C-alpha positions in Angstrom: -8.1 -5.3 -8.6 -9.6 -7.5 -5.7 -10.3 -4.3 -3.5 -13.7 -4.4 -4.6 -14.6 -7.7 -3.6 -15.1 -6.8 0.3 -17.7 -4.3 1.7 -15.5 -0.9 2.1 -18.5 1.5 1.8 -18.6 3.6 5.2 -15.7 2.3 6.8 -12.6 3.3 8.5 -9.5 1.8 7.6 -6.0 1.2 8.8 -3.3 0.6 6.4 0.1 0.7 5.7 1.1 3.8 3.3 3.5 2.3 1.1 3.1 4.3 -2.2 -0.6 5.6 -1.5 -1.9 4.0 -4.1 -3.9 1.1 -2.5 -5.0 4.1 -0.4 -6.0 6.1 -3.6 -7.8 2.7 -5.1 -10.1 2.8 -1.6 -11.7 6.3 -1.9 -13.7 5.6 -5.1 -14.9 2.6 -3.1 -16.6 4.8 -0.6 -14.4 4.0 2.7 -15.3 6.7 5.3 -11.9 7.6 6.8 -8.3 6.2 6.5 -5.6 6.2 9.0 -1.9 5.4 7.2 1.3 4.5 9.0 4.9 3.8 7.6 8.2 3.3 9.5 9.5 4.7 6.0 9.7 8.3 6.2 10.3 8.8 2.6 7.0 6.6 1.9 5.1 9.5 4.3 6.3 12.5 2.1 5.5 10.7 -1.3 1.9 9.9 0.1 1.8 14.0 0.4 3.2 14.6 -2.6 0.7 12.2 -4.4 -2.5 13.8 -3.0 -1.2 17.2 -3.8 -0.6 16.1 -7.4 -3.9 14.5 -7.4 -5.3 17.3 -6.7 -3.8 20.1 -8.7 -2.7 17.8 -11.8 -4.0 16.7 -14.7 -4.1 13.0 -15.7 -1.1 13.4 -18.2 1.2 15.8 -15.9 0.3 13.1 -13.0 2.0 9.9 -15.4 4.8 12.0 -15.7 5.7 12.8 -12.2 4.8 9.2 -11.1 6.8 7.6 -13.7 9.7 5.6 -13.7 12.7 6.9 -15.5 13.8 3.5 -17.0 12.0 2.4 -19.9 8.9 0.2 -20.0 5.9 -0.4 -22.1 2.8 1.3 -19.5 4.9 4.7 -18.5 6.0 7.1 -20.8 9.3 7.9 -21.3 10.6 10.8 -18.9 13.7 12.7 -17.9 14.5 13.8 -14.5 14.0 17.2 -15.3 10.4 16.3 -16.7 9.5 15.3 -13.5 11.2 18.3 -11.3 9.4 20.6 -13.3 6.2 19.7 -12.6 7.3 19.1 -8.8 8.1 22.9 -8.5 4.4 23.4 -9.9 3.2 21.6 -6.5 5.9 22.5 -4.5 4.1 25.3 -2.6 1.1 23.2 -1.9 3.6 21.2 0.4 4.1 20.9 3.8 7.5 22.3 4.8 9.1 19.2 5.8 8.3 17.8 2.5 9.6 20.3 0.5 12.6 20.3 2.5 13.1 16.8 1.9 12.3 16.8 -2.3 14.1 19.9 -2.7 17.4 18.1 -1.1 16.8 14.9 -3.2 16.3 17.5 -5.9 19.9 19.0 -5.1 21.2 15.5 -5.9 20.0 15.1 -9.8 17.5 12.8 -7.7 13.8 12.5 -7.8 11.4 9.9 -6.4 10.7 7.2 -8.7 9.1 3.9 -8.8 11.0 0.7 -8.5 10.3 -2.2 -10.9 8.2 -3.7 -8.4 6.1 -1.1 -8.1 5.9 -0.3 -11.9 4.9 -3.6 -12.5 1.6 -3.4 -10.6 0.9 0.1 -12.4 -1.3 -1.3 -15.1 -3.8 -2.6 -12.4 -3.9 0.4 -10.5 -7.2 2.9 -12.1 -5.6 6.1 -11.1 -2.2 5.0 -13.7 -4.5 3.5 -16.0 -7.1 5.7 -17.8 -7.8 9.6 -17.6 -12.0 8.3 -16.6 -10.6 6.4 -13.6 -7.8 9.4 -12.5 -11.0 11.9 -12.4 -12.9 9.5 -10.8 -10.1 8.9 -8.0 -9.6 13.4 -7.7 -13.6 13.4 -7.2 -13.5 10.8 -4.5 -10.1 11.6 -3.0 -10.2 12.9 0.9 -6.7 14.1 3.0 -5.2 11.5 5.6 -3.0 11.7 8.3 -0.1 9.7 7.3 2.3 8.6 10.6 5.7 7.6 10.5 5.7 5.1 13.0 6.8 1.2 13.2 3.4 -0.8 12.6 3.5 -2.3 16.0 3.4 0.9 17.7 1.3 2.2 15.9 -1.3 -0.3 16.6 -0.4 0.7 20.3 -0.3 4.1 20.5 -3.0 5.3 17.9 -6.1 4.8 20.3 -8.9 3.7 17.8 -10.5 0.7 16.4 -11.1 -0.3 12.6 -13.1 -1.6 10.6 -10.0 -2.8 8.1 -6.9 -3.3 9.0 -4.5 -3.8 6.0 -1.2 -5.2 6.8 0.2 -5.4 3.5 3.0 -8.0 3.3 4.7 -7.0 6.9 3.9 -10.9 8.2 5.8 -12.4 5.2 8.7 -9.9 5.7 9.2 -11.0 9.5 9.1 -14.7 8.4 11.9 -14.1 6.0 13.9 -12.0 8.3 13.5 -14.4 11.3 14.5 -17.2 9.0 17.5 -15.6 7.6 18.6 -14.8 11.5 18.0 -18.7 11.9 15.1 -18.0 14.2 12.5 -19.9 13.1 11.3 -20.8 16.2 10.6 -16.9 16.9 8.2 -16.7 13.9 5.0 -18.0 15.1 5.3 -15.7 18.3 6.3 -12.5 16.8 3.8 -12.7 14.3 0.7 -13.7 17.0 2.0 -10.6 18.6 1.3 -8.4 15.9 -1.8 -9.9 15.1 -3.2 -9.8 18.1 -2.2 -5.8 18.3 -4.4 -5.4 15.3 -7.1 -7.5 16.5 -7.7 -5.6 19.7 -7.9 -2.7 17.5 -10.5 -4.2 15.5 -14.5 -3.3 15.5 -17.0 -6.7 15.2 -17.3 -7.8 12.0 -14.1 -6.1 11.1 -11.7 -7.6 8.9 -7.4 -8.0 9.1 -6.3 -8.3 5.7 -2.4 -9.2 4.7 -0.7 -9.8 1.7 1.5 -12.6 0.1 3.7 -12.4 -2.8 3.2 -16.1 -3.7 -0.1 -18.8 -4.4 -1.2 -19.7 -1.2 -3.7 -22.3 -2.6 -0.8 -24.5 -4.1 1.6 -23.2 -1.6 -0.3 -23.6 1.9 2.5 -23.2 3.9 2.8 -19.6 2.8 0.1 -18.9 5.4 0.5 -21.9 7.9 1.3 -19.4 10.8 -1.7 -17.0 9.8 -4.1 -19.9 9.7 -3.0 -20.9 13.3 -3.1 -17.2 14.7 -6.5 -17.0 13.3 -7.7 -20.3 14.9 -6.4 -19.0 18.0 -8.0 -15.2 18.1 -11.3 -17.2 17.1 -11.3 -15.5 13.4 -11.9 -17.2 9.9 -9.3 -17.1 7.4 -10.1 -17.2 3.6 -8.1 -16.0 0.8 -8.4 -14.6 -2.7 -6.2 -15.2 -5.3 -4.9 -12.4 -7.3 -3.9 -13.4 -11.3 -2.0 -11.1 -13.1 0.8 -10.7 -15.9 2.9 -7.6 -16.4 3.6 -5.6 -19.3 7.4 -5.6 -17.9 8.0 -9.4 -18.6 6.5 -11.1 -21.8 4.4 -13.8 -21.4 4.8 -13.6 -17.4 2.1 -15.2 -15.0 1.6 -14.5 -11.6 -0.5 -15.5 -8.5 -0.2 -13.8 -5.2 -2.8 -14.3 -2.3 -5.0 -11.6 -0.2 -5.4 -13.2 3.1 -8.4 -12.5 5.1 -9.1 -12.6 8.8 -12.9 -12.0 9.7 -15.3 -13.3 12.3 -17.8 -14.1 9.5 
């Protein structure tokens, strides 16, 4: 992963919670504090479950709990019953709201499983890859708050400043949604509002990060709006290409992009 190329040691981070795996990979890099937000309540529940699981389970049980139930070349083959039996070992360590949600999922013969996209990245995530890395993550992990809020509201209402603000692929999602509604003319103003909110929460010398599911080097149009906004905010924009394959697709080759806005 590209995280190790950035200066996380002793830093305060604002991040989209998502599956929690980006957060887990940051603790061994020495971050001081993490504030996570997600508009999806499911993500908040899963972050709590994953934190408890990391603390209480061994490597094998952890992988079973968060493995998909479809056949794949990376995770062991598991059933819902396998996952549920491990969950019941953790249930008493969870908050009441998280227990209620997971209990309801189980009552419908469901249990949260990663989707295809998450599984395609799993071999790049240290705590899923080998036991030694899992134990490093266990040792470095700290409990962190997860706020069930829209991103923009969180940036407005959580009165704090951060060294890193990771917006994930939110800007890409906004572009797709507005283009689908034939509102292309609103893209730049909507993104500018988002990045300005992030900029106002940034400590001097801090970083705003975003992710694109494409190659911004060969397709610069993917981040043309971000370039304009960075210039307007007085920030430099640089990119890191993330080149990888996935065992889910034979002979696969992908290039994604991490965008970095900073004063440096």
